[in-house]
C-alpha positions in Angstrom: 77.5 41.9 2.6 79.1 45.2 3.9 82.7 44.1 3.2 81.6 42.9 -0.3 80.0 46.2 -1.2 83.0 48.1 0.1 85.3 46.0 -2.2 82.9 46.6 -5.1 83.4 50.4 -5.0 86.9 50.5 -6.6 85.9 47.7 -9.1 83.0 49.9 -10.2 85.3 52.8 -10.8 88.0 50.7 -12.6 85.2 49.0 -14.6 83.9 52.4 -15.7 87.5 53.5 -16.6 87.8 50.4 -18.9 84.4 50.9 -20.4 85.3 54.4 -21.6 88.4 53.2 -23.3 87.4 49.8 -24.6 84.1 51.0 -26.2 86.2 53.5 -28.1 88.6 50.8 -29.3 91.4 51.9 -26.9 93.1 49.2 -24.9 94.1 50.9 -21.6 96.1 48.1 -20.0 97.7 50.6 -17.6 94.8 51.0 -15.2 96.8 49.5 -12.4 99.5 52.1 -12.8 97.0 54.9 -13.0 95.3 53.6 -9.8 98.7 53.6 -8.0 99.7 57.1 -9.1 96.3 58.5 -8.2 96.4 56.9 -4.8 99.9 58.2 -4.2 99.0 61.8 -4.9 96.0 61.4 -2.5 98.3 59.9 0.1 100.5 62.9 -0.1 97.9 65.7 -0.4 95.2 64.4 2.0 97.3 64.2 5.2 98.6 67.7 4.6 95.1 69.1 4.3 93.6 67.0 7.1 92.9 69.3 10.0 94.0 72.4 8.1 90.8 72.8 6.0 87.2 71.5 6.6 86.5 67.9 5.9 84.4 68.4 2.7 86.9 70.7 0.8 89.7 68.3 1.9 88.0 65.3 0.4 87.1 67.2 -2.8 90.7 68.4 -3.3 92.1 65.0 -2.5 89.7 63.4 -5.0 90.8 65.9 -7.6 94.4 65.0 -6.9 93.5 61.3 -7.6 91.8 62.3 -10.8 94.8 64.4 -11.8 97.3 61.6 -11.0 95.5 59.0 -13.2 95.0 61.5 -16.0 98.7 62.5 -16.1 99.8 58.9 -16.1 97.5 58.2 -19.1 98.7 61.4 -20.9 102.0 59.9 -21.9 100.6 56.9 -23.8 97.9 59.1 -25.3 100.4 61.5 -26.7 102.6 58.6 -28.0 99.6 57.1 -29.7 98.3 60.3 -31.3 101.7 61.8 -32.2 103.8 58.8 -33.2 101.2 56.1 -33.7 102.6 53.8 -31.0 100.4 51.0 -29.8 98.7 51.9 -26.5 98.8 48.3 -25.4 102.6 48.3 -25.2 103.0 51.8 -23.7 100.3 51.5 -21.0 101.5 48.0 -20.0 105.1 49.2 -19.7 104.0 52.2 -17.6 102.4 49.8 -15.2 105.8 48.6 -14.1 107.2 52.1 -14.0 104.3 53.1 -11.7 104.7 50.1 -9.4 108.4 50.7 -8.7 108.2 54.5 -8.8 105.4 54.7 -6.3 107.1 52.1 -4.1 110.4 54.1 -4.1 108.6 57.4 -3.4 106.7 55.9 -0.4 109.9 54.4 0.9 111.9 57.6 0.3 110.7 61.2 -0.1 107.1 60.6 1.0 107.7 58.3 3.9 106.1 59.1 7.2 109.1 59.8 9.5 107.1 58.8 12.5 106.3 55.3 11.3 108.6 52.3 11.1 107.1 50.6 8.0 107.3 52.5 4.7 104.1 54.4 4.3 102.7 57.8 3.8 101.2 59.9 6.6 97.8 58.6 7.9 94.5 60.4 7.2 92.6 60.3 10.5 89.5 58.0 10.4 87.1 60.8 11.3 88.3 62.8 8.2 87.9 60.0 5.7 84.9 59.4 3.4 81.6 59.4 5.4 79.3 56.4 5.5 76.1 56.2 3.6 73.3 57.1 6.0 72.0 53.9 7.8 74.8 51.8 6.4 78.4 50.9 7.4 79.6 51.6 3.8 81.5 54.7 2.8 80.1 57.0 0.0 82.7 55.8 -2.4 80.2 53.1 -3.4 77.8 55.8 -4.6 80.7 57.5 -6.5 81.3 54.2 -8.3 77.6 53.8 -9.2 77.5 57.4 -10.5 80.6 56.8 -12.6 79.1 53.8 -14.3 75.9 55.7 -14.8 77.8 58.6 -16.4 79.5 56.2 -18.8 76.2 54.6 -19.7 74.8 58.1 -20.4 77.8 59.2 -22.4 77.5 56.3 -24.9 73.7 56.3 -25.0 72.7 60.0 -25.1 75.6 62.2 -26.3 77.2 63.1 -29.6 80.6 62.5 -28.1 79.7 59.0 -27.0 78.4 58.2 -30.5 81.6 59.5 -32.0 83.6 57.3 -29.6 81.4 54.3 -30.4 82.0 54.8 -34.2 85.8 55.0 -33.5 85.5 51.7 -31.5 83.6 50.0 -34.3 85.9 51.1 -37.1 88.8 53.5 -37.1 88.7 53.7 -40.9 85.0 54.6 -40.8 85.7 57.3 -38.2 88.4 58.8 -40.4 86.1 58.6 -43.5 83.4 60.4 -41.6 85.7 63.2 -40.7 85.8 62.6 -37.0 88.7 63.9 -35.0 90.2 60.5 -34.3 93.3 61.8 -32.5 91.3 64.0 -30.1 88.7 61.2 -29.5 91.5 58.7 -28.7 93.1 61.1 -26.3 89.9 61.8 -24.6 89.1 58.1 -24.1 92.5 57.4 -22.6 92.5 60.5 -20.3 89.0 59.9 -19.1 89.9 56.2 -18.5 93.0 57.3 -16.5 91.1 59.8 -14.5 88.5 57.3 -13.4 91.3 54.8 -12.5 93.0 57.5 -10.4 89.7 58.1 -8.7 89.6 54.4 -7.8 92.9 54.8 -6.1 91.6 57.9 -4.2 88.6 55.8 -3.1 90.8 53.2 -1.5 93.0 55.8 0.3 90.1 58.1 1.5 87.6 55.3 2.2 89.5 52.4 3.6 93.2 52.5 4.1 93.9 56.1 5.0 97.5 55.8 3.7 99.6 54.3 0.9 102.1 51.5 1.8 105.3 50.9 0.0 104.4 47.5 -1.4 100.7 48.1 -2.0 99.3 47.2 -5.3 95.6 46.1 -5.5 96.0 45.0 -9.1 92.3 45.7 -10.0 93.1 45.5 -13.7 92.8 41.7 -14.3 89.5 41.5 -12.4 88.1 44.6 -14.1 88.9 43.3 -17.5 87.1 40.1 -16.6 84.0 41.8 -15.3 83.8 44.3 -18.2 84.0 41.6 -20.9 81.6 39.3 -19.1 79.3 42.3 -19.1 79.9 42.5 -22.8 80.9 46.2 -22.5 77.4 47.1 -21.3 77.7 49.7 -18.6 74.7 48.7 -16.5 75.7 45.0 -16.5 78.9 46.1 -14.9 77.0 46.7 -11.6 76.0 43.0 -10.8 79.4 41.7 -12.1 81.3 44.1 -9.9 79.4 42.8 -6.9 80.0 39.2 -8.1 83.7 39.6 -8.4 84.0 41.5 -5.1 82.1 38.6 -3.5 84.6 36.2 -5.0 87.6 38.2 -3.7 86.3 38.6 -0.2 85.2 35.0 -0.1 88.7 34.0 -1.2 90.2 35.9 1.7 87.9 34.2 4.2 88.5 30.7 2.7 92.3 31.2 2.8 92.0 31.7 6.6 89.3 29.2 7.4 89.7 26.4 4.9 93.4 26.7 3.8 92.4 27.3 0.2 95.0 29.5 -1.6 94.0 33.0 -2.5 95.1 32.6 -6.1 92.3 30.1 -6.5 90.0 33.2 -7.1 92.3 34.5 -9.9 92.2 31.0 -11.5 88.4 31.1 -11.5 88.5 34.5 -13.1 90.8 33.3 -15.8 88.6 30.2 -16.5 85.6 32.5 -16.8 87.3 34.5 -19.5 88.4 31.4 -21.3 84.9 30.0 -21.3 83.5 33.3 -22.4 85.9 33.4 -25.3 84.7 29.9 -26.3 81.1 31.0 -26.1 81.7 34.1 -28.3 83.5 31.9 -30.9 80.5 29.5 -31.0 78.2 32.5 -31.4 80.2 33.7 -34.3 80.1 30.3 -35.9 76.3 30.4 -35.8 76.1 33.9 -37.2 78.8 33.4 -39.8 79.1 29.7 -40.7 82.7 28.8 -41.5 84.2 31.4 -39.3 87.1 32.2 -39.1 87.7 31.2 -42.7 85.5 31.6 -45.8 85.7 30.5 -49.3 86.0 33.0 -52.2 84.3 31.3 -55.1 85.7 33.5 -57.8 89.3 33.0 -56.8 89.0 29.5 -55.3 91.0 30.4 -52.2 90.5 30.8 -48.5 90.9 34.1 -46.8 90.6 35.3 -43.2 87.6 37.3 -42.1 88.1 40.9 -41.0 86.6 41.8 -37.6 83.9 43.9 -39.3 82.8 40.8 -41.3 81.9 39.1 -38.1 78.9 41.4 -37.6 75.6 40.4 -39.1 74.6 41.9 -42.4 71.6 44.3 -42.4 69.4 41.8 -44.0 70.3 39.2 -41.4 69.6 41.4 -38.4 65.8 41.0 -38.7 66.0 37.2 -38.7 
């Protein structure tokens, strides 16, 4: 139970990061790169502050460095999307590869701990890492993840900004027609998503590892996409699904050692879950809109594809 909850902490943060972007219609595929960049900045800043400043300021400054790293790595695709209209799926995905190899080179080169043989940053002493929750053997990063998910839920349920982001996610054309600042909203969604992803990297360094290794890449993105979509983009439903997927990941590690079951079996299960979920959504749409994804136009006597907006129930159908 303890190990599962520890693994759930970064999944909660990455899930919150994806929620901010996806509910606004922004596909931030680059969360893995943002996690790595945030973790690297923490791995460089935290050891330098450890022992030089008190524990609490050191943790806060290091966490801010993680937030900054994720935000800066999301800034490039945000500017490319707003300024030049480039698809964020392509730019964030490509920046993942840049982040993986750039952080690996930096850890093996300029930021390598000269006293250690394997390529890694300097180690944050265990006594200066994130403290445990009172009465539990789980660091407070879990509480940070719960707060992050709660903040996203509050953003979209009770704020004007959240409503504007929701309108943008439902229909970009409607947002433009309503006079909403689409460019600034898209930028905010990507930067907030990157910041939370960077905080997930800080959580791993300050709460568990204490350093960044040259070949380290937790690859939370695939799992986070699965749990967010299985939760149907509902913030509070992310909580049980994050625990469920951390349970699968930890169980997969145990089974690999005790039962010789490959670790990629868990990834296969996650992929099957998404596939079955896609089938279930398609069947639901068939019930709501018979004949989906095609419909007959009586006047023209031809078949045309439905727009995504047409898949939503009409106002007179919502009360049925």
